[in-house]
N, C-alpha and C positions, 0 to 999 in steps of 0.2 A: 403654840410653836409649830411652824410648818417646815416644809422642805425648801420652798422658795420665798414664802412670805414669813417674815420674822423667824428665821431659822435658829436664832439663839446665838450663844457665844462659845459653844463647844469647839468650833473650828479654831478659834484663836486661843482657847484654853490649852489645846493640844500643843500648839506652837509655843505658847508661853512656858510650858513645862520643859522645853528644851533649852539649849544655850541661846536664848533669844537676845538679839541686839535691839535695843530700845529705839524704835523708829516712830514712836507715837506722836511726835511733833508734827507729823504729816496731818494728824487729826485737826490740829490747830489751824492749818492752812484750809482744810475743808470747812471747819466751823465758820471761817471768815466768809464763806460763800453761801451758806445755808440761808434760804429765803431771799437771796439777793439776785440781782440781774445776772451776775456771773456764776450762777449756781451749777452750771454744767461743766464738768471737768473731764478731759480725755487724756490719759497718760499712755504713751507708747514706749515700750521697753523690749529688749531682746528676751527670748526665752530664758528661763532659769535666773531671772534677775529680781525675784521676789514679788512679782505682780500679784499672785494669789495670796501671799501672806498679808499684803496691804489690804486687799479686798476683805479678807476674813477679819482683820483687825478693825476696819471700819464698820463691818456688820455687827461685831460684838459691841462696839461703842454706841452705835445709834439705836440698836434693836430694843424696842420698848417692852418686849415680852420677857426680858431677863434683867437681872441685876449684875452689872459687870464691874462694880466697885473693886472687888478682890483682884480683878485682872489689871486695873488701871491706876489704883490709888498709889502704887509705888513707882509709877512711870513718870516720865518727863511731862506728859500732857496734864497730870494732876496739878502741876504747878502753874498752869495757865488760868487766868481769871475767869474764863468762860467754861471751864471744865465741867462743872455741875450743870450748867444751863442746857447742855446738849446731850449729856450722858443718858442713854436709854430713854430718849424722849421722842422717838420717831418710829413709825412703821418702816420696815425695810423690805425691799424686793431684791433678793440676791440670786443672780443667774450666772452660771458658768456655761457659756454657749457651746464649749467643746463637748459637754455632757450630752446635750441634745443631738449634736451632730453624730456622736458615737452611737447613740441609741438608734438614730435613723439608719445609719450604716449597718448596725447589727441586724436590723429588720429588712435590710436590702431595699429600703425606701429611697426615693429621690430626696435630695436635700430641700426640695421645694416644700416638704411637709414640715420642716423645722419651725417656721413661724407659728403654724397651727398648733404644733406640740407645745410651744411656749405658752400660747394663749390658753390652751386646754388645761395645762398644769396650773397656771395662776388662777384661772376661773374656778376650778374645783376647790382650791384652797380659800379663796376669798368668800365663796358661798358657804363653806364650812364655818368660816368665822362670822359671817353675817347672812343668815338664811334669806333675809329679805331681798338680798341682791340677786336671787335666782330669777326674779321676774325681769331683770334688765336684759336688753338685747345684745349688748356688746360688753367686752371686758372693760373697756374704758368707763362705760356707764356703771359697771359693778364697782370699780375702784373709786369713782366719784361718790357714789352712795356710801361706800365704806368710810371714806375720809370725812364726809359731811354728817355723819351720825353725831349725836351728842357725845362729847368727849373724844371725838375722832381726831386722828393725827395724820398729818401729811406723810408722804413716803420719801425715803432716801433710796434711790435706785443705785445698786452696785452691780455692774455688769463686767464679769471677768472674760477676757478674750473675746471682746465684742466683734473684732474683725475676723474671727475664725470662719464665719459664713462667707465673707468677702474672699478670703483666701481659698477656702475649700471649694466654693462654688464659682471659681474665677472664670469658668467657661459657661456658666448658666446664668444668664442675665435675669431670667424670670425668677429664679430662686433668690438672687441678690435683691431684686426690687421688692419682692414680697417681704423679705426681712427688713429692708430699709423703710418700707411703709409702716411696719410695726413700730420701728423706732420713731418715725415721724409722728405717728399718733400719740406717742408719749412726750416727745421733747420739742416738737414744733407744732403745737396744737393750742390755739388761743383759748379753746373751750375746756381744755384738760390740763395743760402744763402748769399754769399759775394756780389752779385749784388743788392739784394733787401732788406735784413734785416740789419737795423741799430742797432737794439737791440730787445731783447724779454724779457718779464716779465710774468712768469706764476705763478699762485697761485693754491694751492690744499690742501687737508687735509693730504694726505699720501706722503711720499718721493717717489722718482722714484724706481721702482721695481729693485731688485738686480740680477735677474736671467738672464738678457740679453734680455728678451722678450720685453723690452721697450728701446731697443738700439736706437730707433728713437730719443730719447731725452737724450742720454748718454753724450752729449757735454754740457749739462746745468750745471752751478754751483749751488749746492743745499744748502739751509739753512733751517734747520728743528727745531722742538722743542727740539731735543737732541743736535744739533749743530747749533744754530742760528748765531753764529759768529758775524760779524759786523752788522747784521740786528737785534740783540737782543733787542735794545731799541724800535724797530718798531713792535715787536710782539703784544704788548698791551700798556696800559697806565703805565707810570713809577710812583713810589711813589710820586715824586715831582709834577707830573702833577695831580695826584688824590688829593694830599693835597691841591693844589691850587684851584681845583674845589670845594672841600669840604668847604674851606674857603669862596669862593665866594657865595656858595649856602647855607651856614649855616648848613652843614651836619656833623655829627659825624664821623671824620676821623678814629678813633679807631674802630668803628663798620664797616666802609667801608673796613678797612684792614682785619678784621676778616672774613668778608663775601667773599671778592673777590680777596684778595692778595694770595700769596702762590707759584707763579711761580718765579723763581730766575735765572738770567743769569749773568755770569762773566762780571765784569766791567759795569754792568747795575744795578744790585740789583733787588729789587722787581718789578714784572710785574703783572698788574691787567687785568682781563677780561674786555675789554672796553664796550662791549654791556651791561654787567650786571651793571657796574658802572653807565652808562647813564640811564638805566632803573630804577635803585634805586633812582637816583636823580629826574627823571621825575615823578615817582610814589610816591616819598617820603616814600619809604617802602623797607626795606632790606628783600629780599626773594630770592628764587631760580628762576632765569630766564633762567635756562638751559633746554630749551624745546626740546623735541625729534624731530629729523629730520631724513629723510631716509639717509642723508649723514653720520651721525655718528652711525646710528642704535641704539639698546638699550644696555645700560650698562649691563642689565641682561644677554644678550646673551654671554657676555664675562666672567663674574664672575662665570658662571655656567658650563664652559667648564671642561671636565673630564681630567685634567692633574694633575699628582702627585704633591702634595704640594700646589696647587692653593687655595683650601678651607682654609687652615691654613693661607696662605699669605694674603688672602682677610680679614680674621678675624684680623690679625695683623695690616693691613692698617686701617681698620675701627676703631680699638682700638687706633689709633694714633701712631703706631710704624713705623718707617722707615725701609724698607727692602732692602737688596742687590739685584741687577739685572745685568744681562748681556744682553746688547742691541744689540750686534754685529750680532746675527744670524737671526734677524727679516727680513722676505722677503719683507716687505713693501706692503702687501696686506691684504685683509680682510678674507682670506680663508686659508692661509698656516701657520699653527702653529706647532711647534715641541715640545712645552712644555710651562710651565707657564711663563717663561721669555718673550716669544714671545707675549703672551697675555698682559702682563704688558707693554711691549714696545708699542704695539698698543694703549693702554690706555694713554700712554704719548702723542702720536701724536693726539689723540682725545681730549686731555685736561683734562681727568679724573684723571690723576696723574701728579705730578710735579717731575721732574728729577734733582738730584743733581749730576752734572758731576764730582765734586771733590771726593765725596765719593761713586759714582756710586750706589746711592740708590734712591728709589721712596717713595713718600708719597701722601696722599690725601691733596690737597693744601689748601682748605678753607671750610668755613661753607656751601657755596652753593653746592659744590660737595659732601661734607659729607652727605648732605640731599639726594642727588641722590643715593648714595650708600645705605643709610639707607632704602630708599623706595624700591630699587631693592632687597636688602637682604630679605625684608619681603615677597617677591614673590618667593623666591628660594624654589624649591621642592627638597631639598637635606637633607638626614637624619642628616649628621654631622652638617650642618648649622642650621637646625631646633633645634638640641640639644643644640648648642651654644647659640642660642637665648633664649631658655627656661631656660638654666642655668644662663645666665646673668640677665634675668628678675627676677628669684628667688633670685639671689644674692642681687639685690637692695632691694627686700622685706625683706630679712634677715637682711640687714644692717639697714634699717629703723626701723625694729622691735627689734633691739639690739641683735640679735641672733649671739653672738660672735663666738661660736664654729663652726656654719655653715659657716660663712664668712671665718674663718681660714681654714676650710677643703676645701672650694672651691679654695682658693688661692693655697693651697698645691697641689690640683688636676691640676690646670692650670699650675703651675710651673713645675710639673713633666711631663706633656704632651707636653708643648710648648717650653721649653727651652732645647737647646742642652746640653748634658752632659758637654762639655768643657766650656760652658758659664754659667753653672748653678749658680756658686757662684760669678759671676760678679755683682757688685752693680746695674748696669743699668738694669739687667734682672728683678729685683723685680718691678721696675717701669713699665716695659713692661708687666709683669704678671698682675699687677693691671689694666692697660688699657685694656688688653685682657679680663680680667674677667668682667669688667663693660662695655663691648663694645656696649651695646644697650642704652648707656646713652643719645643719642640724642633724644630719645622719650620724655624725661623730662628735660634734663640738657644741659648746655654749660660747656665744660671741659676747665680748665686752668691748666697749669703746671708751677711750679716755680713762683707762683703768688706773686708779692710784697704785703706783708701783715704784719701789725704790725711792728715788729722789725726784719723782716727777709723775707724769701721766703717759702711759703707753698708748699709742694711737689706736691699734686694734689688737686684741688678744683672743685667740681661739683656745679655750680650755677643753681638753677631751672629756667626754662623758665617762661615767664610771665603767661602763661595759665596752669602752673603746680602747684599743691598744695603739692608737695613733699618738704622735708627739704633740705637745703644746706648741703653738705658733705665736710668736711675739712679732708684730709687724710695725715697723716705723716708716713713715712717709716723708719724702723730701721733694722740694720743688727747686729745679734749676741748680741742684748741688750734685750729690752723687750718692749711690747706694751704699758705698763703703762708709760714708759719713753717717748714714742712718744706723748702720750697725754700731759704729763708734758711740753714737748717742745712747743706744740701748745698753751698751756695756758701761759707759761712763755714768749714766743715771741709775744703773743697777735695776733695770726693770724686771729681770727674771727672778729677783729675790722673792717677789710675791707668789711665785709658782714652786718654790723650793720644796714644799711639803707634799706636792702632788705625787712624787715618786715616778714620774714619767720623763722621757727624753724631752728636751726643749730645743726648738729650732728658732733661730733669730733671722728675720726676713727684712731686708732693707729694700724699699722700692723708691726709685727717683723718676721724676718726670721733668724733662728739659723743656720748660715752658717757652723758652726763647728760641727754640728751633724754628726754622722756616716752616710755613704751612705745608703739609704734605710730608714733613720729615719730623713728626712729633715722636721723639725718642723716649722710651722707657728703659730703664736698666734695673737689674735685680741682683742682690747679693744674699746668699743663704749660707749660714754657718750653724754648726751644732754647738750648743752652749754646755759647758761642763761646770758643774757646781764645784766651788772651791771647798 
């Protein structure tokens, strides 16, 4: 049992001793590729989405140096017909590329030494296992001799954070090419790949680069946050899995959903950030566990890029609006951007945005990521963004103080500035305008749309956070009617009843847009009253 060759099953055993969510059916998908033409698999996921857990699980399952029956016999994979056929039947090479990068940095070496570090580490282990291999000239010769011994077994390659070298050495083409040449020698080598590689599973944050410079791994089948395909249920925790966890731990599932849900895949449904779910359970606290790492860099770096329309789009996203996106042009790296769509696509891969494949739209997925956006926006040194922040904060003050004319004027301004003329009179645009206008709400509020309340659904409700002394806001929208009618509907349908246990003041806000006004005279009106519980 070695460090990189056949490292055993202790890594997964440690995970299994915790509150493990059974994701072992991923093994079945991998078993279907072993020894086949499609045996090379590349999975890209955001940080903290369980990539390393999956890698350790696969290592424990395939590693022939150990017996992992105790770890898997009670799991879902044990029910599959080919369970025993592949269990502990292969040599495994397990590499966490970030570990080699960290060691190079610790020694203050150039990242150009990383490929040689990997080769040296594997060479020493394979020679220890098979002394006859010492006479070979290259690592690949060594591995071929190792596999072709009597009773020799092929290798399953498991490479965690494979793209860390591409990201960390993004300005060093020599380092990148040296690393890619190493991968090419393993996975695109007619004299080596068929003889040695039974299967390969690589994880990373970004998909494989499209410009051909990463042709060393062009034979891999890719599964990303945009197209997870059959691996969708293994991106994170499913709603069923989180609901069961919450039931077992006595946790509020509705709160868990609001904080960590928001990613959605075809035929899978909702997918949750697994790290954040487990942290919330362990700490008994819903919070943002989206800590900064060098792998994902800072959200601030992306939302401040100077591309036409990006500032407006970020404002729409923060306001809770879904926006259209074209993901096809993204080059799959951290440096090549042609416009705002490329920036937004990168944020999908980093987990900052959720992608709806059917509508080709993006949105901020949940409360955890909303807080990250809110914090980052506060640090933006950008005139347009600072103006939006100031206007939104003033709008809240005007609303709380009952300044109806000021609220109506701001709605009119946002509606004129942010809504394309062709869509100006669409009913959904007024809802978007309101969310854009109040887009700093997260400082004091939680936003709900179409909230079941009383005898109907309130259009938009802002519920104050526990540490806020601001009033709750119940907003009703009308078209070509009047603001007073909006207030009347709130009272008639008893929308405020849902807020009666909050113990805070409640303001009712009616906003009307006269869609039949002549162009240039688009009138908005507002009515604000304080609600008194009977």
